C-alpha positions in Angstrom: -21.5 5.8 135.6 -19.2 8.2 137.3 -20.3 9.9 140.5 -21.8 13.4 140.1 -19.1 16.0 140.8 -20.8 19.0 142.3 -19.1 22.3 141.3 -20.5 25.8 141.6 -21.6 26.3 138.0 -18.5 24.7 136.6 -18.7 22.3 133.7 -16.5 19.2 134.2 -15.7 16.2 132.0 -18.1 14.1 134.1 -21.1 15.9 132.7 -22.5 14.1 129.6 -22.7 16.4 126.6 -25.1 14.3 124.5 -25.6 15.6 120.9 -23.4 18.6 121.7 -20.3 16.5 122.2 -19.3 17.3 118.6 -20.0 21.0 118.9 -17.2 23.4 118.0 -16.5 26.4 120.3 -14.6 29.5 119.3 -11.9 30.3 121.9 -8.8 32.5 122.3 -5.4 31.5 123.7 -1.8 32.6 123.9 0.7 30.7 121.7 1.4 27.2 123.0 -0.3 23.8 122.9 -0.9 23.7 126.6 -2.0 27.3 127.1 -5.3 28.0 128.8 -8.3 28.7 126.6 -10.4 31.8 127.1 -14.0 32.5 126.2 -13.1 36.0 125.2 -9.9 37.7 124.0 -10.3 40.3 126.7 -10.2 37.9 129.7 -8.4 39.5 132.6 -6.2 36.4 133.0 -4.5 36.8 129.6 -0.9 37.7 130.5 0.3 38.6 127.1 -0.8 41.0 124.5 -1.0 38.4 121.7 -3.9 36.0 121.6 -5.1 33.9 118.6 -8.6 32.5 118.0 -9.3 28.9 117.3 -12.2 26.6 116.9 -12.0 23.5 119.1 -14.5 20.7 120.0 -16.3 21.2 123.2 -14.7 18.3 125.2 -11.2 19.7 124.4 -12.3 23.1 125.5 -13.6 21.8 128.9 -10.2 20.4 129.7 -8.2 23.6 129.1 -10.7 26.4 129.8 -9.4 29.2 132.0 -11.0 29.1 135.5 -12.2 32.7 135.2 -13.9 32.0 131.9 -15.2 28.7 133.0 -17.0 30.3 135.9 -18.2 33.5 134.4 -17.7 33.4 130.7 -20.2 32.6 127.9 -18.6 29.8 125.9 -21.2 29.3 123.2 -22.4 32.2 121.1 -25.7 33.4 122.5 -28.8 32.1 120.8 -27.2 29.0 119.3 -28.1 25.5 120.4 -24.8 24.8 122.1 -24.9 28.3 123.7 -28.3 27.6 125.2 -27.1 24.2 126.5 -24.0 25.6 128.1 -25.9 28.5 129.6 -28.4 26.1 131.1 -25.6 24.1 132.7 -23.1 26.7 133.9 -23.4 29.9 136.0 -26.7 29.8 137.8 -28.0 26.9 135.7 -28.5 23.2 136.4 -25.1 22.6 138.0 -25.8 25.4 140.4 -29.3 24.1 141.2 -28.0 20.6 141.8 -25.6 22.0 144.4 -28.1 24.1 146.4 -30.8 22.9 148.7 -29.5 19.4 148.7 -28.6 19.2 152.4 -28.7 21.3 155.6 -26.4 24.4 155.6 -25.6 27.1 158.1 -29.0 28.7 157.6 -30.9 25.4 158.3 -33.3 25.5 161.2 -32.9 22.3 163.3 -35.7 20.1 164.4 -35.1 21.1 168.0 -35.5 24.8 167.1 -38.7 24.0 165.2 -40.1 22.1 168.2 -39.4 25.0 170.5 -41.0 27.5 168.1 -44.0 25.2 167.7 -44.4 25.0 171.4 -44.6 28.8 171.7 -46.8 29.3 168.7 -49.3 26.6 169.5 -49.7 27.3 173.2 -52.8 29.0 174.5 -52.7 32.7 175.1 -53.1 34.2 178.6 -56.7 34.8 179.5 -56.1 36.4 182.9 -55.4 40.2 182.2 -53.2 40.5 185.3 -51.1 37.5 184.4 -50.9 38.7 180.8 -49.6 42.1 182.0 -46.9 40.4 184.1 -45.7 38.1 181.3 -46.6 40.3 178.3 -43.1 41.4 177.4 -41.5 38.0 177.7 -44.4 36.4 175.9 -44.2 38.9 173.0 -40.5 38.4 172.6 -40.8 34.6 172.6 -43.7 34.7 170.1 -41.8 37.1 167.8 -38.8 34.8 167.7 -41.0 31.8 167.0 -42.8 33.6 164.2 -39.4 34.4 162.7 -38.5 30.7 162.8 -41.8 29.9 161.1 -41.2 32.5 158.4 -37.6 31.3 157.9 -38.7 27.6 157.5 -41.5 28.4 155.1 -39.1 30.6 153.0 -36.5 27.8 152.9 -39.1 25.2 151.9 -40.4 27.4 149.1 -36.9 28.3 147.8 -35.8 24.6 147.9 -39.0 23.5 146.1 -38.5 26.2 143.5 -34.9 25.1 143.0 -36.1 21.5 142.5 -38.8 22.5 140.1 -36.4 24.6 138.0 -33.9 21.7 137.9 -36.7 19.4 136.6 -37.5 22.0 133.9 -33.9 22.1 132.7 -33.5 18.4 132.8 -36.6 18.0 130.7 -34.9 19.8 127.9 -31.8 17.6 128.0 -32.9 14.0 128.7 -29.4 12.6 128.4 -28.6 14.3 131.7 -31.4 12.6 133.7 -29.6 9.5 134.8 -26.4 11.5 135.5 -28.3 13.9 137.8 -30.5 11.3 139.4 -28.5 11.1 142.7 -28.5 14.9 143.1 -32.2 15.2 142.3 -33.1 12.6 144.9 -31.0 14.4 147.5 -32.8 17.7 146.7 -36.3 16.0 146.8 -35.4 14.5 150.3 -34.3 17.9 151.6 -37.5 19.6 150.3 -39.6 16.9 152.0 -37.8 17.5 155.3 -38.4 21.2 155.1 -42.1 20.6 154.3 -42.4 18.5 157.4 -40.8 21.2 159.5 -43.2 23.8 158.1 -46.2 21.6 158.7 -45.4 21.4 162.4 -45.5 25.2 162.7 -49.1 25.5 161.9 -52.1 23.8 163.5 -55.1 22.0 162.0 -57.4 24.1 164.3 -56.2 27.4 162.9 -56.3 26.3 159.3 -59.8 24.7 159.6 -61.1 27.8 161.4 -59.7 30.1 158.6 -61.4 27.8 156.1 -64.7 28.2 158.0 -64.4 32.0 157.9 -64.8 31.9 154.1 -68.2 30.3 154.5 -69.6 32.8 157.0 -72.2 35.3 155.9 -71.9 39.0 156.6 -73.3 39.4 160.2 -75.7 42.1 161.2 -73.8 45.3 161.7 -75.0 47.8 164.3 -74.5 51.0 162.3 -77.2 52.8 164.5 -75.5 52.0 167.8 -75.1 55.4 169.7 -71.6 54.3 170.8 -70.5 54.6 167.2 -71.9 58.0 166.6 -68.5 59.6 166.4 -68.0 57.7 163.1 -70.7 59.8 161.5 -74.3 59.2 160.6 -75.7 55.6 160.7 -75.0 55.1 157.0 -71.4 56.2 157.4 -71.0 54.0 160.5 -72.4 51.1 158.6 -69.9 51.5 155.8 -67.1 51.6 158.3 -68.3 48.5 160.0 -68.6 46.7 156.6 -65.0 47.7 155.9 -63.9 46.3 159.2 -65.8 43.0 158.5 -64.3 42.6 155.1 -60.8 43.3 156.4 -61.2 40.9 159.3 -62.7 38.1 157.2 -60.1 38.5 154.4 -57.1 38.6 156.8 -58.2 35.7 159.0 -59.1 33.6 155.9 -55.7 34.1 154.4 -53.6 33.6 157.5 -52.1 30.5 159.1 -52.8 32.0 162.5 -56.0 31.4 164.3 -58.7 34.1 163.9 -58.5 34.9 167.6 -55.0 36.2 166.9 -56.4 39.1 164.8 -58.2 41.0 167.5 -56.0 44.0 166.8 -57.9 44.6 163.6 -60.6 46.3 165.8 -58.4 49.4 165.8 -59.2 49.8 162.1 -62.6 51.1 163.0 -61.2 54.1 164.8 -58.3 54.7 162.6 -57.7 58.4 161.9 -59.6 59.4 165.0 -57.6 61.2 167.7 -57.1 59.2 171.0 -58.1 62.3 172.9 -61.5 62.5 171.2 -64.4 61.8 173.5 -66.1 58.5 172.7 -63.2 56.9 170.9 -62.4 54.4 173.6 -66.0 53.3 173.8 -66.2 52.9 170.0 -62.9 50.8 170.2 -64.3 48.6 172.9 -67.5 48.1 170.8 -65.3 47.1 167.8 -63.4 44.6 169.9 -66.7 43.1 171.1 -67.8 42.7 167.4 -64.5 41.1 166.4 -64.7 38.7 169.4 -68.3 37.9 168.4 -67.3 37.1 164.9 -64.5 34.8 166.1 -66.9 33.1 168.5 -69.3 32.5 165.6 -66.9 30.2 163.9 -68.3 26.6 164.3 -67.0 25.2 167.6 -66.2 21.8 166.2 -63.6 23.0 163.8 -60.8 21.4 165.7 -62.5 18.0 165.7 -63.6 17.9 162.0 -63.1 14.2 161.2 -64.4 13.9 157.7 -61.4 14.0 155.4 -61.1 13.8 151.6 -58.1 13.4 149.3 -57.6 16.2 146.8 -55.1 16.9 144.0 -53.8 20.4 143.9 -52.2 22.0 140.9 -49.8 24.7 142.1 -49.3 27.9 140.0 -46.4 27.5 137.5 -43.9 30.4 137.3 -43.1 32.0 134.0 -40.6 30.3 131.8 -37.0 31.5 132.5 -38.0 32.4 136.0 -35.1 33.2 138.4 -36.4 32.6 141.9 -33.6 34.5 143.7 -34.0 37.6 141.6 -37.7 37.9 141.1 -40.8 37.1 143.2 -40.3 34.1 145.5 -41.5 30.7 144.3 -45.2 30.3 145.1 -45.2 33.9 146.0 -48.8 34.3 144.8 -50.1 31.9 147.5 -51.5 33.2 150.8 -50.2 32.1 154.2 -53.2 29.9 154.6 -52.6 28.1 151.3 -48.9 27.6 152.1 -49.7 26.3 155.6 -52.5 24.0 154.2 -50.1 22.4 151.7 -47.3 22.0 154.2 -49.6 20.6 156.9 -51.7 18.2 154.9 -49.6 17.2 151.9 -49.1 13.4 151.6 -47.3 13.5 148.2 -45.7 16.2 146.1 -44.5 16.1 142.5 -42.4 19.2 142.1 -41.8 18.4 138.4 -45.5 18.7 137.5 -46.3 21.0 140.5 -49.0 18.7 141.8 -49.6 18.1 145.5 -51.9 15.4 147.0 -53.5 16.5 150.3 -55.8 14.8 152.8 -57.9 17.6 154.3 -61.0 18.0 156.6 -64.3 18.8 155.0 -64.3 22.6 155.8 -61.0 22.8 153.9 -62.4 20.7 151.1 -65.3 23.1 150.7 -63.1 26.1 150.5 -60.6 24.5 148.0 -63.4 23.4 145.7 -65.1 26.8 145.8 -62.0 28.4 144.3 -62.4 31.7 146.2 -60.0 33.6 144.0 -57.2 31.2 144.7 -54.3 30.4 142.3 -54.7 26.7 143.3 -56.5 24.4 140.9 -58.2 21.6 142.8 -59.6 18.2 141.7 -60.1 14.7 143.0 -57.4 12.1 142.2 -59.7 10.2 140.0 -59.8 13.2 137.6 -56.1 13.6 137.5 -55.8 12.3 134.0 -58.6 14.5 132.7 -57.2 17.6 134.4 -55.0 19.3 131.8 -51.9 20.7 133.4 -51.7 23.5 130.9 -49.7 25.8 133.2 -46.8 23.3 133.5 -44.2 23.3 130.9 -44.1 20.1 128.9 -41.4 19.8 126.2 -40.1 17.0 124.1 -36.8 15.4 125.1 -34.6 16.7 122.2 -36.4 20.0 121.6 -33.3 22.0 122.8 -30.8 20.0 120.7 -28.9 21.1 117.7 -30.5 21.8 114.4 -32.9 24.7 115.3 -31.0 27.6 116.9 -27.5 26.4 116.0 -25.0 27.9 113.4 -25.7 25.1 111.0 -26.5 26.1 107.4 -30.1 27.3 107.1 -30.8 24.5 104.6 -30.0 22.0 107.3 -32.3 23.4 110.0 -35.6 21.9 110.9 -38.8 23.9 111.3 -39.3 25.3 114.8 -41.9 23.7 117.0 -44.0 24.9 120.0 -41.7 22.8 122.2 -38.6 24.6 120.7 -40.1 28.0 121.6 -41.0 26.8 125.1 -37.4 25.7 125.5 -36.2 29.1 124.3 -38.4 30.8 127.0 -36.8 28.7 129.7 -33.2 28.9 128.5 -32.7 32.3 127.1 -32.6 35.5 129.1 -33.3 37.5 125.9 -36.2 35.3 124.8 -38.4 38.4 124.2 -36.1 39.6 121.5 -36.6 39.6 117.7 -35.9 36.8 115.3 -35.5 36.7 111.5 -37.5 33.7 110.4 -38.3 32.1 107.0 -41.4 30.4 105.9 -42.7 29.1 102.5 -45.9 31.1 102.8 -44.6 34.5 104.0 -41.0 34.5 103.1 -38.5 36.2 105.4 -40.0 38.0 108.4 -38.9 39.6 111.6 -41.1 38.6 114.5 -41.2 38.8 118.2 -41.3 35.5 120.2 -45.0 35.9 121.2 -46.1 36.4 117.6 -44.0 33.5 116.4 -45.6 31.3 119.1 -49.0 32.1 117.9 -48.1 31.5 114.3 -46.6 28.1 115.1 -49.5 27.1 117.2 -51.8 27.9 114.3 -49.9 25.5 112.1 -47.2 27.8 110.6 -43.9 26.3 109.6 -40.9 28.5 110.2 -37.2 28.2 110.2 -34.9 30.3 112.4 -32.5 32.3 110.3 -30.9 34.8 112.8 -31.4 36.7 116.1 -30.2 40.1 116.8 -27.0 38.7 118.3 -26.3 36.9 115.0 -25.9 40.1 113.0 -22.3 40.6 111.8 -20.1 42.9 113.8 -19.1 44.7 110.7 -22.7 45.8 110.3 -23.0 47.4 113.7 -19.6 48.2 115.1 -18.6 51.0 112.6 -21.9 52.9 113.3 -21.5 52.4 117.1 -17.9 53.7 117.0 -19.0 56.7 115.0 -21.8 57.6 117.4 -19.8 57.0 120.5 -16.6 58.7 119.5 -15.4 61.2 122.1 -15.6 64.2 119.8 -19.2 63.5 118.7 -20.9 61.6 121.5 -21.8 64.8 123.5 -21.7 67.3 120.7 -25.5 67.4 120.2 -28.3 67.3 122.7 -30.1 64.0 123.2 -33.2 65.2 121.4 -32.3 67.1 118.2 -34.0 70.5 117.9 -36.5 70.7 115.1 -35.4 72.9 112.2 -38.2 74.9 110.5 -36.4 76.3 107.5 -36.5 73.8 104.6 -33.3 75.2 103.2 -31.3 74.3 106.3 -29.2 71.2 105.8 -30.7 69.7 109.1 -34.3 70.1 108.0 -36.1 66.8 108.5 -33.1 65.2 110.2 -35.2 64.5 113.4 -37.4 62.2 111.3 -34.7 60.0 109.8 -33.3 56.6 110.6 -29.9 58.0 111.2 -31.3 60.2 113.9 -33.0 57.2 115.3 -29.7 55.3 115.5 -28.0 58.3 117.3 -30.9 58.6 119.7 -30.8 54.9 120.6 -27.1 55.0 121.3 -27.5 58.1 123.4 -30.4 56.7 125.4 -28.6 53.4 125.8 -25.7 55.0 127.7 -26.0 54.1 131.4 -29.0 51.8 130.7 -27.9 48.9 128.4 -25.3 48.0 126.0 -25.4 50.3 123.0 -24.2 47.6 120.6 -27.1 45.3 121.7 -29.6 48.1 121.2 -28.3 48.8 117.7 -28.5 45.2 116.8 -32.1 45.0 118.0 -32.9 48.2 116.1 -31.3 46.9 112.9 -33.3 43.7 113.0 -36.5 45.5 114.0 -36.3 47.6 110.8 -36.9 44.5 108.8 -40.4 44.2 110.2 -43.1 45.0 107.6 -45.6 45.9 110.3 -44.1 47.3 113.5 -47.2 46.1 115.4 -45.8 42.6 115.2 -43.0 43.6 117.5 -45.3 43.9 120.5 -48.5 41.9 120.2 -49.8 42.6 123.6 -50.4 39.9 126.2 -49.7 36.3 125.3 -51.7 33.2 126.4 -50.0 33.3 129.8 -51.0 36.9 130.5 -47.4 38.1 130.3 -46.2 40.9 128.1 -43.4 40.8 125.5 -42.1 44.3 125.3 -39.6 45.9 123.0 -37.2 48.1 124.9 -38.5 51.6 125.0 -35.3 53.1 123.5 -35.7 50.9 120.4 -39.1 52.3 119.8 -37.5 55.7 119.8 -35.2 54.5 117.0 -38.2 53.1 115.0 -40.7 55.9 115.4 -40.3 59.6 115.1 -41.9 61.8 117.8 -43.2 64.5 115.5 -45.8 64.5 112.7 -44.9 64.9 109.1 -45.8 68.3 107.5 -47.8 67.2 104.5 -48.7 70.7 103.1 -46.5 70.4 100.0 -48.5 67.3 98.9 -52.0 68.6 99.5 -54.0 69.9 96.5 -53.7 73.6 95.7 -56.6 75.5 97.2 -57.4 72.7 99.7 -57.2 75.2 102.6 -56.9 79.0 101.9 -54.8 79.4 105.1 -52.6 76.4 104.4 -52.6 76.2 100.6 -50.9 73.1 99.3 -48.8 72.7 96.2 -50.1 69.3 95.0 -46.6 67.8 94.7 -46.3 64.1 94.1 -45.8 61.9 97.2 -43.1 59.8 95.5 -41.1 57.8 97.9 -43.1 59.1 100.8 -46.4 57.6 99.7 -45.9 54.3 101.6 -44.4 55.8 104.7 -46.2 54.2 107.7 -48.2 56.1 110.3 -49.4 54.5 113.5 -52.4 55.9 115.3 -55.4 54.9 117.4 -58.0 56.2 114.9 -56.9 57.1 111.4 -60.3 57.4 109.8 -62.3 59.2 112.6 -64.4 56.2 113.4 -64.3 56.4 117.2 -65.3 59.1 119.7 -62.5 61.4 120.7 -59.2 62.3 119.2 -56.6 60.1 117.6 -53.4 59.4 119.6 -49.9 58.3 118.8 -48.0 55.6 120.7 -46.4 57.1 123.7 -49.0 59.9 124.1 -49.6 60.9 127.7 -53.3 60.3 127.1 -52.5 56.6 126.3 -50.9 55.9 129.7 -47.4 54.7 130.1 -47.4 52.1 127.3 -45.1 53.4 124.6 -45.1 50.3 122.4 -47.3 49.3 119.5 -49.8 46.5 119.5 -52.6 45.1 117.4 -55.0 47.7 118.7 -53.3 50.5 116.8 -54.1 51.3 113.2 -51.6 51.5 110.3 -52.1 54.1 107.6 -49.8 55.3 104.9 -49.1 58.9 104.1 -51.1 58.4 100.9 -54.1 57.2 103.0 -53.7 60.0 105.5 -54.1 62.6 102.8 -57.5 61.0 102.0 -58.7 60.8 105.6 -60.8 63.9 106.1 -62.2 62.7 109.4 -58.8 62.4 111.2 -58.9 64.5 114.4 -55.4 64.6 116.0 -54.6 65.0 119.7 -53.0 68.4 120.3 -50.3 66.8 122.5 -48.9 64.1 120.2 -50.2 65.1 116.8 -52.4 62.0 116.5 -49.9 59.6 115.0 -46.2 58.5 115.0 -44.5 58.1 111.6 -42.0 55.3 111.0 -38.6 56.9 110.6 -37.7 58.0 107.1 -34.8 56.5 105.1 -32.1 58.8 103.8 -33.8 59.0 100.4 -37.1 59.8 102.0 -35.6 62.6 104.1 -33.9 64.0 101.0 -37.2 64.1 99.1 -39.1 65.4 102.1 -36.6 68.3 102.3 -36.7 68.9 98.6 -40.5 69.0 98.5 -40.6 71.5 101.3 -38.1 73.7 99.6 -40.1 73.6 96.4 -43.3 74.3 98.3 -41.5 77.3 100.0 -40.4 78.5 96.6 -43.9 78.3 95.3 -45.1 80.4 98.2 -42.4 83.0 97.5 -43.4 83.1 93.8 -47.1 83.5 94.7 -46.2 86.4 97.0 -44.0 88.1 94.4 -46.7 87.8 91.8 -49.4 89.1 94.2 -47.3 92.1 95.3 -45.8 93.6 92.1 -45.4 97.0 93.7 -43.1 95.7 96.5 -39.5 94.9 95.9 -38.8 91.2 95.8 -35.5 89.5 95.2 -36.7 87.9 92.0 -33.2 87.4 90.7 -32.4 84.9 93.6 -35.7 83.2 93.0 -35.0 82.8 89.3 -31.6 81.5 90.0 -32.9 78.9 92.4 -35.8 77.8 90.2 -33.4 77.5 87.2 -31.2 75.3 89.3 -34.1 73.0 90.3 -35.4 73.0 86.7 -32.0 71.9 85.3 -31.3 69.3 88.1 -33.0 66.0 87.6 -34.6 64.5 90.8 -32.9 61.6 92.4 -33.7 58.2 90.9 -35.1 56.8 94.2 -37.5 59.7 94.7 -40.1 58.5 92.2 -41.1 55.0 91.4 -43.6 56.0 88.7 -42.6 58.0 85.6 -45.7 60.3 85.7 -44.6 61.5 89.2 -41.2 62.5 87.7 -43.0 64.4 84.9 -45.3 66.0 87.5 -42.3 67.3 89.4 -40.7 68.7 86.3 -43.9 70.4 85.2 -44.3 72.0 88.6 -40.9 73.5 88.7 -41.1 74.6 85.0 -44.5 76.3 85.6 -43.1 78.3 88.5 -40.1 79.3 86.4 -42.3 80.4 83.5 -44.6 82.4 85.8 -41.7 84.3 87.4 -39.9 84.9 84.1 -43.1 86.2 82.5 -43.7 88.6 85.4 -40.1 89.8 85.4 -40.3 90.4 81.6 -43.5 92.4 82.0 -42.0 94.4 84.8 -39.1 95.4 82.6 
């Protein structure tokens, strides 16, 4: 086998391609058989204006790929099997991880520096006040530098271990790379072990055991009635302040790798906020220092000589799939200083693939670890290792990320997605929280979020991937994007379209439509994210039968899959629908309805917290300020149709949000919504004219408009049922007859 060639994220012929060796990649090049290939036609290294696309096998592409595109370009189309494979290898993927933290670099702390820092950190502090005053400045500077060395070593150890764990994760998805990467992985493991030994030398057993003993201490007697503490308030107030001091001291010392005696400065918390000039403050501070010293002295004296040891197996917390350690919280960032110091000092064996560490620890540490004490560490004895399920560690089958699931193969050739496939997608894809068009025998085509799909598959559902948002044809999205971003139209309207109240205005109801949702998404996407990607996500999201499936709350790992906020603005309108034209006549004397048929509006979806008035309080829409900052939908919202809302007499809306958010209306629904309001407005004008015969009314205009409506058949898509069409005709004919009869009587 060829030696591993380490390159910063570059794919070379030495890397085995496995089942992707026959994959075809679309590339661009200038004319010529030896011309460099480019991942995009817009590569800055293209020196001519004419480039031609071609589809070539992956090995051939690797030999001729432009260095710029090889380092930064995306070869495979996002979301496909080969695209995920190449993304896992290049850039900041596996090749990058194999190169980093494999040997000492310029930031590496040498063993001599560690020894010097350990000598400073572990030496006894000065007990003679006069001697301490003389050497205080030099001692402080030396200890500060030593603490910086300790922090640097621990940070390097955690980062190197995180890099090794991520490399294991990626290799688990592509088993044909294991033997090729073996040498690099052994170098990384050796480097991590060396950093762990350095970190273990910078903490002492005495300090760690003492901190473990603090967790077993009971709350001591607190002298709240001590006259020296009178400036804190009455005895009850002083007692509460002392309790707070005790909790802070016990928590800080228990979670620190420093000895509890290093935390004497916490005594100042008792007099925090009290002026140094106030009489009695110094005496109260001295009393607090006495208490802290007494608590430290109460720690069992034999902690340094605890000889009883036990071997335990620790399960470290697993990061989320797709975790980028350099960009997010550091690896093992949820562990305290004490937990990190304990692992570094007593670890005898570490498996950074499964995130398990074997430690041999004294009995006080055993008691603390087995108690749990809010720790993210899971503890067991080695004999129970097999029975301890490592649910938090990603386990995927060897070929779960291979071709045939996410690839561009015909849908008929794709195999059903498995839980391992979805776990792989979590690890490999930066857009794993997006939407997917899937197909199943039971439910047919559906658009689902990844978290919902994971639950369906775990419950036994069989689904086939059809497309992701990035798979939508450019011809579907590009024309609309160009129209909305054209220089002469992009800034012509405000971001939020003003609401038009006159039903005869051509823009009446525009703010409720899907076209307005598209415009709004593009405007909001400017400066935040790619407008094309947002439009693709919106187009796919519209295929969801129930929008609550797009954000199903927290998944099994406690994380949240969220739709981008701006896509919600494209799916849901911010204003309520005015349903007066469809309410029965006489339903409300002040807001008399016209009883018009709902037609195409009957099945319009409305999302609310309480559609039937079953809960205490008012109903709210997604995004209401009374609902907090969560603007998305989830399973806790209720879904009603307009038809059901008209029957809900107990609905009590919030005055801020209107109580619900309607799903945006199609062009046909907006057209009928506008027509119904125009007819309702005409009915009101006719009623007013009939009720005020002595006042002049422009009956001629009313008659002309009614005759126009009476002679114009409604659009075919307005009414799905024939009786609604008849109901519409009867309503307009009745208004016309009433007005004509009144006009004839007046003549």
